[in-house]
DOPADO-120365 format. One record per atom (N, C-alpha, C): residue number from 0; atom name; x, y, z. Coordinates in steps of 0.1 Angstrom, whole numbers. Layout:
N
NODE_NUM_CA_X_Y_Z
...
***
This chain:
297
NODE_0_N_244_1735_84
NODE_0_CA_242_1728_72
NODE_0_C_230_1718_73
NODE_1_N_227_1713_85
NODE_1_CA_216_1705_88
NODE_1_C_202_1712_85
NODE_2_N_204_1725_89
NODE_2_CA_190_1734_88
NODE_2_C_188_1736_73
NODE_3_N_199_1739_65
NODE_3_CA_198_1742_52
NODE_3_C_194_1731_43
NODE_4_N_197_1718_47
NODE_4_CA_195_1706_38
NODE_4_C_183_1700_43
NODE_5_N_177_1702_54
NODE_5_CA_166_1695_61
NODE_5_C_169_1681_65
NODE_6_N_182_1679_66
NODE_6_CA_188_1666_73
NODE_6_C_190_1669_87
NODE_7_N_191_1656_95
NODE_7_CA_194_1657_109
NODE_7_C_210_1658_110
NODE_8_N_212_1661_122
NODE_8_CA_228_1662_126
NODE_8_C_234_1647_123
NODE_9_N_227_1638_126
NODE_9_CA_232_1624_126
NODE_9_C_234_1620_111
NODE_10_N_225_1624_102
NODE_10_CA_225_1621_88
NODE_10_C_238_1630_82
NODE_11_N_240_1641_87
NODE_11_CA_251_1649_82
NODE_11_C_265_1644_85
NODE_12_N_265_1639_98
NODE_12_CA_275_1631_104
NODE_12_C_280_1619_95
NODE_13_N_270_1612_93
NODE_13_CA_271_1600_85
NODE_13_C_277_1603_70
NODE_14_N_272_1614_64
NODE_14_CA_276_1618_51
NODE_14_C_291_1622_53
NODE_15_N_296_1629_62
NODE_15_CA_309_1634_63
NODE_15_C_318_1621_64
NODE_16_N_314_1611_74
NODE_16_CA_322_1600_75
NODE_16_C_323_1592_62
NODE_17_N_313_1593_54
NODE_17_CA_313_1584_41
NODE_17_C_322_1592_30
NODE_18_N_325_1604_32
NODE_18_CA_333_1611_23
NODE_18_C_325_1618_12
NODE_19_N_311_1619_15
NODE_19_CA_302_1625_6
NODE_19_C_302_1641_7
NODE_20_N_309_1645_17
NODE_20_CA_309_1661_20
NODE_20_C_323_1665_17
NODE_21_N_325_1677_9
NODE_21_CA_338_1681_6
NODE_21_C_339_1696_9
NODE_22_N_351_1700_15
NODE_22_CA_354_1714_18
NODE_22_C_364_1718_8
NODE_23_N_362_1728_0
NODE_23_CA_374_1733_-9
NODE_23_C_378_1721_-18
NODE_24_N_370_1712_-23
NODE_24_CA_373_1702_-31
NODE_24_C_378_1689_-24
NODE_25_N_381_1690_-12
NODE_25_CA_387_1679_-4
NODE_25_C_376_1673_6
NODE_26_N_377_1660_9
NODE_26_CA_369_1653_19
NODE_26_C_369_1661_32
NODE_27_N_358_1665_37
NODE_27_CA_355_1671_50
NODE_27_C_358_1661_61
NODE_28_N_363_1667_72
NODE_28_CA_366_1659_83
NODE_28_C_356_1664_95
NODE_29_N_353_1653_103
NODE_29_CA_344_1657_115
NODE_29_C_349_1668_123
NODE_30_N_341_1678_127
NODE_30_CA_346_1688_136
NODE_30_C_355_1698_130
NODE_31_N_357_1698_116
NODE_31_CA_365_1707_107
NODE_31_C_361_1721_109
NODE_32_N_370_1729_113
NODE_32_CA_369_1742_113
NODE_32_C_368_1750_100
NODE_33_N_358_1759_96
NODE_33_CA_358_1764_82
NODE_33_C_363_1778_83
NODE_34_N_367_1782_70
NODE_34_CA_373_1794_69
NODE_34_C_365_1803_60
NODE_35_N_364_1816_62
NODE_35_CA_355_1825_54
NODE_35_C_357_1823_39
NODE_36_N_347_1820_33
NODE_36_CA_347_1820_17
NODE_36_C_350_1804_13
NODE_37_N_352_1795_21
NODE_37_CA_353_1781_17
NODE_37_C_341_1775_12
NODE_38_N_342_1768_1
NODE_38_CA_330_1763_-6
NODE_38_C_327_1747_-1
NODE_39_N_314_1746_2
NODE_39_CA_311_1734_8
NODE_39_C_302_1726_-2
NODE_40_N_306_1713_-5
NODE_40_CA_298_1704_-16
NODE_40_C_294_1692_-8
NODE_41_N_280_1688_-11
NODE_41_CA_277_1674_-5
NODE_41_C_269_1668_-15
NODE_42_N_270_1655_-15
NODE_42_CA_263_1646_-25
NODE_42_C_251_1640_-17
NODE_43_N_237_1644_-19
NODE_43_CA_226_1640_-10
NODE_43_C_219_1631_-19
NODE_44_N_218_1619_-14
NODE_44_CA_210_1608_-22
NODE_44_C_195_1611_-17
NODE_45_N_186_1608_-28
NODE_45_CA_171_1611_-23
NODE_45_C_168_1602_-10
NODE_46_N_161_1609_-1
NODE_46_CA_157_1601_9
NODE_46_C_144_1595_7
NODE_47_N_144_1581_12
NODE_47_CA_131_1574_10
NODE_47_C_121_1579_20
NODE_48_N_108_1578_17
NODE_48_CA_97_1584_25
NODE_48_C_98_1577_38
NODE_49_N_98_1583_48
NODE_49_CA_98_1575_62
NODE_49_C_83_1571_66
NODE_50_N_83_1557_67
NODE_50_CA_70_1551_70
NODE_50_C_71_1545_83
NODE_51_N_61_1546_93
NODE_51_CA_61_1541_105
NODE_51_C_61_1525_106
NODE_52_N_67_1518_114
NODE_52_CA_66_1504_114
NODE_52_C_61_1499_127
NODE_53_N_53_1489_129
NODE_53_CA_47_1484_141
NODE_53_C_58_1477_150
NODE_54_N_57_1482_163
NODE_54_CA_66_1477_174
NODE_54_C_57_1473_186
NODE_55_N_60_1462_189
NODE_55_CA_52_1455_201
NODE_55_C_57_1462_215
NODE_56_N_53_1475_215
NODE_56_CA_57_1481_229
NODE_56_C_46_1482_237
NODE_57_N_47_1477_250
NODE_57_CA_36_1478_259
NODE_57_C_29_1492_262
NODE_58_N_16_1493_261
NODE_58_CA_10_1506_265
NODE_58_C_0_1505_275
NODE_59_N_0_1517_284
NODE_59_CA_-10_1517_292
NODE_59_C_-23_1524_288
NODE_60_N_-32_1516_284
NODE_60_CA_-45_1522_280
NODE_60_C_-55_1524_290
NODE_61_N_-59_1538_291
NODE_61_CA_-70_1541_302
NODE_61_C_-84_1540_297
NODE_62_N_-86_1541_283
NODE_62_CA_-99_1540_278
NODE_62_C_-97_1536_264
NODE_63_N_-110_1527_260
NODE_63_CA_-108_1522_247
NODE_63_C_-122_1520_242
NODE_64_N_-126_1523_229
NODE_64_CA_-139_1518_223
NODE_64_C_-136_1515_208
NODE_65_N_-145_1515_199
NODE_65_CA_-143_1513_184
NODE_65_C_-138_1526_178
NODE_66_N_-140_1538_185
NODE_66_CA_-137_1550_178
NODE_66_C_-124_1557_183
NODE_67_N_-120_1554_197
NODE_67_CA_-108_1561_202
NODE_67_C_-103_1553_213
NODE_68_N_-91_1557_216
NODE_68_CA_-85_1551_230
NODE_68_C_-77_1562_235
NODE_69_N_-75_1561_247
NODE_69_CA_-67_1571_256
NODE_69_C_-57_1564_264
NODE_70_N_-43_1567_260
NODE_70_CA_-33_1562_266
NODE_70_C_-25_1572_276
NODE_71_N_-19_1564_286
NODE_71_CA_-9_1571_295
NODE_71_C_5_1570_291
NODE_72_N_8_1580_284
NODE_72_CA_22_1580_276
NODE_72_C_33_1581_286
NODE_73_N_43_1573_286
NODE_73_CA_55_1573_296
NODE_73_C_63_1585_290
NODE_74_N_71_1590_300
NODE_74_CA_82_1600_296
NODE_74_C_93_1591_289
NODE_75_N_98_1598_279
NODE_75_CA_108_1592_271
NODE_75_C_103_1587_256
NODE_76_N_91_1586_254
NODE_76_CA_86_1581_244
NODE_76_C_80_1592_235
NODE_77_N_84_1593_222
NODE_77_CA_79_1603_214
NODE_77_C_66_1602_208
NODE_78_N_57_1610_205
NODE_78_CA_44_1608_201
NODE_78_C_43_1601_187
NODE_79_N_52_1606_178
NODE_79_CA_52_1600_165
NODE_79_C_65_1602_159
NODE_80_N_70_1593_149
NODE_80_CA_83_1590_143
NODE_80_C_85_1604_137
NODE_81_N_100_1608_135
NODE_81_CA_105_1619_130
NODE_81_C_117_1615_124
NODE_82_N_123_1623_114
NODE_82_CA_137_1619_109
NODE_82_C_147_1619_122
NODE_83_N_154_1610_122
NODE_83_CA_163_1607_133
NODE_83_C_159_1601_145
NODE_84_N_145_1598_146
NODE_84_CA_136_1592_158
NODE_84_C_125_1585_151
NODE_85_N_129_1574_145
NODE_85_CA_120_1567_136
NODE_85_C_113_1556_144
NODE_86_N_119_1551_156
NODE_86_CA_114_1537_163
NODE_86_C_110_1543_178
NODE_87_N_102_1533_184
NODE_87_CA_100_1535_198
NODE_87_C_90_1545_201
NODE_88_N_82_1550_191
NODE_88_CA_72_1560_194
NODE_88_C_59_1556_197
NODE_89_N_50_1565_201
NODE_89_CA_35_1559_203
NODE_89_C_30_1554_192
NODE_90_N_31_1561_181
NODE_90_CA_26_1555_167
NODE_90_C_31_1542_165
NODE_91_N_43_1538_167
NODE_91_CA_49_1526_163
NODE_91_C_41_1515_173
NODE_92_N_39_1518_186
NODE_92_CA_32_1510_195
NODE_92_C_18_1506_191
NODE_93_N_12_1519_187
NODE_93_CA_-3_1517_185
NODE_93_C_-4_1509_170
NODE_94_N_5_1509_161
NODE_94_CA_3_1501_148
NODE_94_C_5_1486_152
NODE_95_N_12_1483_162
NODE_95_CA_14_1469_164
NODE_95_C_2_1463_173
NODE_96_N_-8_1471_177
NODE_96_CA_-19_1466_183
NODE_96_C_-29_1461_175
NODE_97_N_-28_1462_161
NODE_97_CA_-36_1456_152
NODE_97_C_-46_1467_147
NODE_98_N_-51_1464_134
NODE_98_CA_-61_1474_131
NODE_98_C_-55_1486_124
NODE_99_N_-61_1493_116
NODE_99_CA_-57_1506_110
NODE_99_C_-59_1518_117
NODE_100_N_-51_1529_114
NODE_100_CA_-55_1541_121
NODE_100_C_-56_1552_111
NODE_101_N_-67_1560_114
NODE_101_CA_-68_1571_105
NODE_101_C_-56_1580_103
NODE_102_N_-51_1585_92
NODE_102_CA_-40_1593_90
NODE_102_C_-42_1607_84
NODE_103_N_-52_1608_78
NODE_103_CA_-56_1622_74
NODE_103_C_-45_1627_63
NODE_104_N_-38_1617_57
NODE_104_CA_-28_1621_47
NODE_104_C_-14_1621_53
NODE_105_N_-12_1619_66
NODE_105_CA_0_1620_73
NODE_105_C_2_1608_81
NODE_106_N_7_1597_74
NODE_106_CA_9_1582_80
NODE_106_C_19_1584_93
NODE_107_N_27_1594_94
NODE_107_CA_36_1594_105
NODE_107_C_29_1598_118
NODE_108_N_17_1603_117
NODE_108_CA_8_1607_128
NODE_108_C_-4_1599_128
NODE_109_N_-4_1588_124
NODE_109_CA_-17_1579_123
NODE_109_C_-24_1581_138
NODE_110_N_-37_1585_136
NODE_110_CA_-44_1585_149
NODE_110_C_-42_1596_158
NODE_111_N_-32_1604_156
NODE_111_CA_-28_1614_165
NODE_111_C_-36_1627_163
NODE_112_N_-44_1634_172
NODE_112_CA_-49_1645_171
NODE_112_C_-42_1655_180
NODE_113_N_-35_1652_189
NODE_113_CA_-26_1662_198
NODE_113_C_-14_1654_203
NODE_114_N_-4_1662_208
NODE_114_CA_9_1656_211
NODE_114_C_12_1660_224
NODE_115_N_23_1652_229
NODE_115_CA_31_1656_242
NODE_115_C_44_1656_238
NODE_116_N_53_1666_245
NODE_116_CA_68_1663_243
NODE_116_C_71_1650_247
NODE_117_N_84_1646_242
NODE_117_CA_87_1633_243
NODE_117_C_90_1631_259
NODE_118_N_95_1639_266
NODE_118_CA_97_1638_282
NODE_118_C_87_1642_291
NODE_119_N_75_1646_284
NODE_119_CA_63_1649_292
NODE_119_C_54_1636_294
NODE_120_N_50_1632_304
NODE_120_CA_42_1619_305
NODE_120_C_27_1623_306
NODE_121_N_19_1612_304
NODE_121_CA_5_1615_307
NODE_121_C_-4_1611_295
NODE_122_N_-17_1618_296
NODE_122_CA_-28_1614_288
NODE_122_C_-28_1620_274
NODE_123_N_-30_1610_263
NODE_123_CA_-32_1614_251
NODE_123_C_-44_1606_244
NODE_124_N_-53_1613_237
NODE_124_CA_-63_1606_230
NODE_124_C_-60_1604_216
NODE_125_N_-63_1592_211
NODE_125_CA_-59_1587_199
NODE_125_C_-73_1584_192
NODE_126_N_-73_1588_179
NODE_126_CA_-84_1585_170
NODE_126_C_-83_1571_164
NODE_127_N_-94_1562_163
NODE_127_CA_-93_1549_158
NODE_127_C_-101_1549_144
NODE_128_N_-110_1559_142
NODE_128_CA_-118_1558_132
NODE_128_C_-118_1573_124
NODE_129_N_-121_1572_111
NODE_129_CA_-120_1586_105
NODE_129_C_-132_1595_111
NODE_130_N_-142_1590_114
NODE_130_CA_-152_1601_120
NODE_130_C_-147_1605_134
NODE_131_N_-140_1598_141
NODE_131_CA_-135_1602_153
NODE_131_C_-123_1611_151
NODE_132_N_-115_1609_140
NODE_132_CA_-104_1618_138
NODE_132_C_-109_1632_133
NODE_133_N_-119_1633_126
NODE_133_CA_-125_1645_121
NODE_133_C_-131_1653_133
NODE_134_N_-139_1646_142
NODE_134_CA_-146_1652_154
NODE_134_C_-135_1657_165
NODE_135_N_-124_1649_166
NODE_135_CA_-116_1653_178
NODE_135_C_-108_1664_173
NODE_136_N_-103_1663_160
NODE_136_CA_-95_1674_155
NODE_136_C_-103_1687_156
NODE_137_N_-115_1687_152
NODE_137_CA_-124_1698_154
NODE_137_C_-124_1703_168
NODE_138_N_-126_1693_177
NODE_138_CA_-127_1697_191
NODE_138_C_-115_1704_196
NODE_139_N_-104_1699_192
NODE_139_CA_-91_1704_197
NODE_139_C_-90_1720_192
NODE_140_N_-94_1722_179
NODE_140_CA_-93_1735_173
NODE_140_C_-102_1744_180
NODE_141_N_-114_1739_185
NODE_141_CA_-125_1747_191
NODE_141_C_-122_1748_206
NODE_142_N_-112_1742_212
NODE_142_CA_-109_1743_226
NODE_142_C_-118_1735_234
NODE_143_N_-123_1725_226
NODE_143_CA_-134_1715_233
NODE_143_C_-130_1703_241
NODE_144_N_-117_1701_242
NODE_144_CA_-110_1691_249
NODE_144_C_-102_1698_260
NODE_145_N_-106_1695_274
NODE_145_CA_-100_1701_285
NODE_145_C_-89_1694_289
NODE_146_N_-76_1700_289
NODE_146_CA_-65_1693_293
NODE_146_C_-59_1699_305
NODE_147_N_-56_1691_314
NODE_147_CA_-51_1695_326
NODE_147_C_-38_1689_330
NODE_148_N_-27_1696_334
NODE_148_CA_-15_1692_337
NODE_148_C_-10_1695_350
NODE_149_N_-2_1685_356
NODE_149_CA_4_1691_369
NODE_149_C_20_1693_368
NODE_150_N_25_1701_372
NODE_150_CA_40_1706_371
NODE_150_C_45_1710_385
NODE_151_N_58_1707_387
NODE_151_CA_65_1712_398
NODE_151_C_74_1723_392
NODE_152_N_74_1736_399
NODE_152_CA_82_1746_392
NODE_152_C_90_1752_403
NODE_153_N_100_1759_399
NODE_153_CA_109_1767_408
NODE_153_C_102_1780_412
NODE_154_N_103_1782_425
NODE_154_CA_98_1794_432
NODE_154_C_83_1793_434
NODE_155_N_76_1804_440
NODE_155_CA_61_1804_442
NODE_155_C_55_1817_435
NODE_156_N_46_1812_426
NODE_156_CA_39_1825_421
NODE_156_C_34_1834_430
NODE_157_N_34_1848_425
NODE_157_CA_30_1858_436
NODE_157_C_15_1857_437
NODE_158_N_6_1852_427
NODE_158_CA_-8_1849_429
NODE_158_C_-11_1836_429
NODE_159_N_-21_1831_438
NODE_159_CA_-24_1818_437
NODE_159_C_-29_1811_424
NODE_160_N_-34_1820_416
NODE_160_CA_-40_1816_401
NODE_160_C_-38_1829_394
NODE_161_N_-36_1824_381
NODE_161_CA_-34_1835_371
NODE_161_C_-37_1829_356
NODE_162_N_-36_1838_347
NODE_162_CA_-38_1835_333
NODE_162_C_-24_1840_326
NODE_163_N_-18_1833_320
NODE_163_CA_-6_1837_311
NODE_163_C_-11_1836_297
NODE_164_N_-11_1849_291
NODE_164_CA_-15_1851_277
NODE_164_C_-1_1858_271
NODE_165_N_5_1850_264
NODE_165_CA_18_1855_259
NODE_165_C_21_1848_246
NODE_166_N_22_1853_233
NODE_166_CA_24_1846_221
NODE_166_C_37_1841_220
NODE_167_N_38_1829_213
NODE_167_CA_49_1821_213
NODE_167_C_54_1819_198
NODE_168_N_67_1819_195
NODE_168_CA_73_1816_182
NODE_168_C_87_1809_186
NODE_169_N_91_1801_175
NODE_169_CA_104_1796_176
NODE_169_C_115_1807_179
NODE_170_N_124_1803_187
NODE_170_CA_134_1813_194
NODE_170_C_146_1814_182
NODE_171_N_146_1826_177
NODE_171_CA_157_1829_165
NODE_171_C_171_1826_169
NODE_172_N_172_1826_183
NODE_172_CA_187_1823_187
NODE_172_C_191_1809_189
NODE_173_N_180_1801_191
NODE_173_CA_181_1787_194
NODE_173_C_170_1779_189
NODE_174_N_172_1771_179
NODE_174_CA_160_1767_170
NODE_174_C_154_1756_177
NODE_175_N_160_1749_188
NODE_175_CA_152_1739_197
NODE_175_C_144_1745_206
NODE_176_N_142_1757_207
NODE_176_CA_136_1764_218
NODE_176_C_125_1774_212
NODE_177_N_114_1777_221
NODE_177_CA_105_1786_216
NODE_177_C_106_1797_227
NODE_178_N_100_1809_224
NODE_178_CA_100_1819_233
NODE_178_C_89_1829_231
NODE_179_N_85_1837_242
NODE_179_CA_75_1847_241
NODE_179_C_80_1857_230
NODE_180_N_72_1860_219
NODE_180_CA_76_1869_209
NODE_180_C_61_1876_205
NODE_181_N_63_1888_203
NODE_181_CA_51_1898_200
NODE_181_C_44_1892_188
NODE_182_N_53_1887_178
NODE_182_CA_47_1884_166
NODE_182_C_44_1869_165
NODE_183_N_44_1863_177
NODE_183_CA_42_1848_176
NODE_183_C_27_1844_177
NODE_184_N_23_1831_178
NODE_184_CA_10_1827_178
NODE_184_C_4_1827_192
NODE_185_N_-9_1832_193
NODE_185_CA_-15_1834_205
NODE_185_C_-14_1822_214
NODE_186_N_-9_1824_227
NODE_186_CA_-9_1811_234
NODE_186_C_-15_1815_250
NODE_187_N_-24_1807_254
NODE_187_CA_-29_1811_267
NODE_187_C_-30_1798_276
NODE_188_N_-23_1800_289
NODE_188_CA_-23_1790_298
NODE_188_C_-29_1794_311
NODE_189_N_-36_1787_318
NODE_189_CA_-42_1790_332
NODE_189_C_-35_1782_341
NODE_190_N_-31_1788_355
NODE_190_CA_-27_1779_364
NODE_190_C_-32_1784_380
NODE_191_N_-31_1773_387
NODE_191_CA_-34_1776_401
NODE_191_C_-23_1768_409
NODE_192_N_-21_1774_420
NODE_192_CA_-11_1767_430
NODE_192_C_-17_1758_439
NODE_193_N_-12_1744_439
NODE_193_CA_-17_1735_448
NODE_193_C_-10_1733_461
NODE_194_N_2_1733_461
NODE_194_CA_11_1732_472
NODE_194_C_23_1741_469
NODE_195_N_30_1745_481
NODE_195_CA_43_1752_482
NODE_195_C_52_1744_489
NODE_196_N_65_1746_487
NODE_196_CA_75_1739_494
NODE_196_C_86_1747_498
NODE_197_N_92_1748_510
NODE_197_CA_105_1755_513
NODE_197_C_117_1745_509
NODE_198_N_128_1751_505
NODE_198_CA_137_1742_500
NODE_198_C_153_1745_508
NODE_199_N_152_1747_521
NODE_199_CA_163_1751_525
NODE_199_C_174_1741_526
NODE_200_N_168_1727_525
NODE_200_CA_177_1715_525
NODE_200_C_183_1711_513
NODE_201_N_176_1716_503
NODE_201_CA_180_1709_490
NODE_201_C_183_1721_478
NODE_202_N_180_1733_481
NODE_202_CA_181_1745_471
NODE_202_C_195_1747_470
NODE_203_N_200_1750_457
NODE_203_CA_214_1755_455
NODE_203_C_216_1769_462
NODE_204_N_227_1770_469
NODE_204_CA_228_1781_477
NODE_204_C_231_1794_471
NODE_205_N_233_1793_457
NODE_205_CA_237_1806_450
NODE_205_C_224_1811_442
NODE_206_N_212_1807_444
NODE_206_CA_199_1811_440
NODE_206_C_194_1820_451
NODE_207_N_186_1830_447
NODE_207_CA_178_1837_456
NODE_207_C_167_1831_465
NODE_208_N_157_1827_455
NODE_208_CA_145_1821_462
NODE_208_C_148_1807_465
NODE_209_N_141_1802_476
NODE_209_CA_142_1789_482
NODE_209_C_130_1782_483
NODE_210_N_122_1781_473
NODE_210_CA_107_1776_473
NODE_210_C_105_1769_460
NODE_211_N_97_1759_460
NODE_211_CA_91_1752_448
NODE_211_C_75_1753_451
NODE_212_N_69_1750_439
NODE_212_CA_54_1748_440
NODE_212_C_48_1739_430
NODE_213_N_38_1731_435
NODE_213_CA_31_1723_425
NODE_213_C_19_1730_418
NODE_214_N_20_1731_405
NODE_214_CA_9_1739_400
NODE_214_C_-1_1730_391
NODE_215_N_-12_1734_390
NODE_215_CA_-23_1726_381
NODE_215_C_-25_1736_370
NODE_216_N_-23_1733_358
NODE_216_CA_-23_1741_347
NODE_216_C_-33_1737_335
NODE_217_N_-40_1743_329
NODE_217_CA_-48_1739_318
NODE_217_C_-46_1750_306
NODE_218_N_-48_1743_295
NODE_218_CA_-46_1749_282
NODE_218_C_-58_1755_277
NODE_219_N_-56_1768_272
NODE_219_CA_-66_1773_263
NODE_219_C_-63_1772_248
NODE_220_N_-50_1771_245
NODE_220_CA_-44_1768_232
NODE_220_C_-34_1757_234
NODE_221_N_-28_1751_224
NODE_221_CA_-19_1741_224
NODE_221_C_-7_1743_215
NODE_222_N_1_1751_220
NODE_222_CA_13_1754_212
NODE_222_C_24_1745_215
NODE_223_N_35_1742_207
NODE_223_CA_47_1734_211
NODE_223_C_54_1740_224
NODE_224_N_56_1732_233
NODE_224_CA_63_1738_246
NODE_224_C_56_1747_253
NODE_225_N_43_1750_252
NODE_225_CA_35_1762_257
NODE_225_C_36_1762_272
NODE_226_N_35_1751_281
NODE_226_CA_36_1751_294
NODE_226_C_50_1754_299
NODE_227_N_59_1749_294
NODE_227_CA_74_1751_295
NODE_227_C_78_1763_295
NODE_228_N_75_1770_282
NODE_228_CA_78_1783_280
NODE_228_C_71_1794_290
NODE_229_N_57_1792_291
NODE_229_CA_51_1801_298
NODE_229_C_55_1802_314
NODE_230_N_58_1790_319
NODE_230_CA_63_1789_333
NODE_230_C_77_1795_335
NODE_231_N_85_1794_323
NODE_231_CA_99_1801_326
NODE_231_C_97_1815_322
NODE_232_N_87_1818_313
NODE_232_CA_85_1833_311
NODE_232_C_81_1841_322
NODE_233_N_73_1835_333
NODE_233_CA_70_1842_345
NODE_233_C_79_1840_355
NODE_234_N_90_1834_353
NODE_234_CA_101_1834_364
NODE_234_C_101_1820_371
NODE_235_N_91_1809_367
NODE_235_CA_90_1798_375
NODE_235_C_92_1785_366
NODE_236_N_105_1783_360
NODE_236_CA_107_1773_350
NODE_236_C_104_1758_359
NODE_237_N_100_1750_349
NODE_237_CA_98_1736_355
NODE_237_C_109_1729_358
NODE_238_N_108_1723_372
NODE_238_CA_120_1716_378
NODE_238_C_123_1705_367
NODE_239_N_138_1704_365
NODE_239_CA_142_1693_357
NODE_239_C_143_1698_343
NODE_240_N_135_1708_337
NODE_240_CA_135_1712_323
NODE_240_C_149_1714_318
NODE_241_N_155_1704_308
NODE_241_CA_167_1705_304
NODE_241_C_170_1718_293
NODE_242_N_158_1723_289
NODE_242_CA_159_1734_279
NODE_242_C_155_1749_287
NODE_243_N_146_1749_294
NODE_243_CA_140_1762_300
NODE_243_C_144_1764_314
NODE_244_N_151_1754_320
NODE_244_CA_155_1756_335
NODE_244_C_169_1754_336
NODE_245_N_177_1758_324
NODE_245_CA_192_1758_326
NODE_245_C_198_1765_337
NODE_246_N_206_1759_346
NODE_246_CA_213_1765_357
NODE_246_C_206_1762_371
NODE_247_N_193_1758_369
NODE_247_CA_186_1754_382
NODE_247_C_189_1738_384
NODE_248_N_190_1734_397
NODE_248_CA_192_1719_403
NODE_248_C_182_1712_397
NODE_249_N_181_1700_394
NODE_249_CA_170_1692_388
NODE_249_C_165_1683_400
NODE_250_N_169_1685_413
NODE_250_CA_163_1677_424
NODE_250_C_160_1663_422
NODE_251_N_169_1657_413
NODE_251_CA_167_1642_412
NODE_251_C_157_1638_401
NODE_252_N_153_1650_393
NODE_252_CA_142_1648_384
NODE_252_C_149_1648_369
NODE_253_N_152_1638_362
NODE_253_CA_159_1639_350
NODE_253_C_151_1641_337
NODE_254_N_141_1649_338
NODE_254_CA_131_1652_327
NODE_254_C_123_1664_333
NODE_255_N_116_1673_324
NODE_255_CA_108_1683_330
NODE_255_C_96_1676_339
NODE_256_N_94_1681_350
NODE_256_CA_83_1675_360
NODE_256_C_70_1682_355
NODE_257_N_66_1674_345
NODE_257_CA_52_1678_338
NODE_257_C_46_1665_335
NODE_258_N_32_1665_339
NODE_258_CA_25_1653_336
NODE_258_C_11_1659_332
NODE_259_N_7_1653_320
NODE_259_CA_-7_1654_316
NODE_259_C_-16_1645_324
NODE_260_N_-23_1651_334
NODE_260_CA_-29_1643_344
NODE_260_C_-45_1641_342
NODE_261_N_-52_1650_334
NODE_261_CA_-65_1649_333
NODE_261_C_-71_1652_318
NODE_262_N_-80_1645_313
NODE_262_CA_-87_1649_300
NODE_262_C_-101_1649_303
NODE_263_N_-109_1658_297
NODE_263_CA_-123_1658_298
NODE_263_C_-129_1663_284
NODE_264_N_-138_1655_278
NODE_264_CA_-143_1659_265
NODE_264_C_-155_1650_262
NODE_265_N_-163_1656_253
NODE_265_CA_-174_1647_248
NODE_265_C_-170_1637_239
NODE_266_N_-175_1624_239
NODE_266_CA_-172_1614_230
NODE_266_C_-176_1619_216
NODE_267_N_-167_1618_206
NODE_267_CA_-167_1623_192
NODE_267_C_-180_1618_186
NODE_268_N_-185_1605_190
NODE_268_CA_-195_1600_182
NODE_268_C_-209_1599_191
NODE_269_N_-208_1594_202
NODE_269_CA_-219_1592_211
NODE_269_C_-223_1605_218
NODE_270_N_-214_1614_220
NODE_270_CA_-216_1626_228
NODE_270_C_-216_1624_242
NODE_271_N_-213_1612_245
NODE_271_CA_-212_1611_262
NODE_271_C_-201_1618_268
NODE_272_N_-202_1623_279
NODE_272_CA_-190_1631_286
NODE_272_C_-180_1621_291
NODE_273_N_-168_1622_289
NODE_273_CA_-157_1615_293
NODE_273_C_-148_1622_301
NODE_274_N_-145_1617_313
NODE_274_CA_-135_1624_323
NODE_274_C_-124_1613_327
NODE_275_N_-111_1617_323
NODE_275_CA_-101_1605_326
NODE_275_C_-89_1611_333
NODE_276_N_-83_1603_341
NODE_276_CA_-73_1607_349
NODE_276_C_-61_1598_349
NODE_277_N_-48_1602_349
NODE_277_CA_-36_1593_349
NODE_277_C_-29_1597_362
NODE_278_N_-26_1588_370
NODE_278_CA_-17_1589_383
NODE_278_C_-5_1595_379
NODE_279_N_2_1601_388
NODE_279_CA_17_1606_387
NODE_279_C_25_1593_384
NODE_280_N_35_1594_373
NODE_280_CA_45_1583_373
NODE_280_C_53_1584_386
NODE_281_N_62_1573_385
NODE_281_CA_70_1571_397
NODE_281_C_80_1582_401
NODE_282_N_87_1588_390
NODE_282_CA_97_1597_393
NODE_282_C_91_1611_397
NODE_283_N_79_1615_391
NODE_283_CA_70_1627_396
NODE_283_C_66_1625_411
NODE_284_N_60_1613_412
NODE_284_CA_56_1612_427
NODE_284_C_66_1612_438
NODE_285_N_77_1608_434
NODE_285_CA_90_1606_441
NODE_285_C_94_1620_445
NODE_286_N_94_1628_435
NODE_286_CA_98_1643_435
NODE_286_C_90_1650_446
NODE_287_N_77_1648_444
NODE_287_CA_66_1656_453
NODE_287_C_69_1650_468
NODE_288_N_71_1638_468
NODE_288_CA_73_1633_482
NODE_288_C_86_1637_488
NODE_289_N_97_1640_481
NODE_289_CA_108_1646_488
NODE_289_C_105_1659_491
NODE_290_N_98_1667_482
NODE_290_CA_97_1681_485
NODE_290_C_87_1683_499
NODE_291_N_78_1673_498
NODE_291_CA_68_1674_510
NODE_291_C_75_1670_523
NODE_292_N_85_1661_522
NODE_292_CA_94_1657_533
NODE_292_C_102_1669_539
NODE_293_N_107_1677_528
NODE_293_CA_116_1689_532
NODE_293_C_107_1699_539
NODE_294_N_94_1700_535
NODE_294_CA_84_1709_541
NODE_294_C_83_1706_556
NODE_295_N_83_1692_558
NODE_295_CA_80_1689_573
NODE_295_C_91_1690_582
NODE_296_N_103_1691_577
NODE_296_CA_115_1693_586
NODE_296_C_116_1706_592
***
């Protein structure tokens, strides 16, 4: 029902509790099981346009000038508001810093030219002026912004470096996921192996391989969940990924071990080269330290 109406699960649940949803002419009950042919009716009031509100959330700013800023986004922070997740996002925090941000007609994404998944940490470039928004958006489309990620994955790739060229589309069996599909949009990821770790002490005994690896990955395209899906598709899902590493131990990492560590691009106004880096956050660094300790045993 949520998919048909465009409303979130939380909104539908609230409608059921308020008596605004009926099954067979009677008020619906939460978790009610439906019978074949039953008619569902719902009263959906027009939803007010969602507008972002400023929130004084601290941000770690790596670089800033009159046209752009680069932030080190923490894991757990969504990039911009969406239905069901209106508060606590990067856009909310940016608006509280003062000054307007270009929106290109999409106020929920003010200043945003590229995104990170909510539980992926690391660098994001934000436009502060209309001219920067236009130039940065064009640079993203032309692959002119180099984005490099660090990830800890299960297993050890057969080759120390490779290119993953596999088209992606939303998974028809699970709408929250993406998967490699022939008719999907082209997606290209490059990786190289930085370190490998034996896991005799920590690996689940019912799985065949007992290794993990630290990968450095770069994007040639920027599709939703691209790195996460590509790593899983080659048999090396990211440690802690709740969607694409189901059944694997998380090794104490309670989100995907993926960090946007480096950005390189030409300044959209001055043309000066910018090369920026964000250190691993505490949970990522602790995971690598534990794995390195296992290797030394």
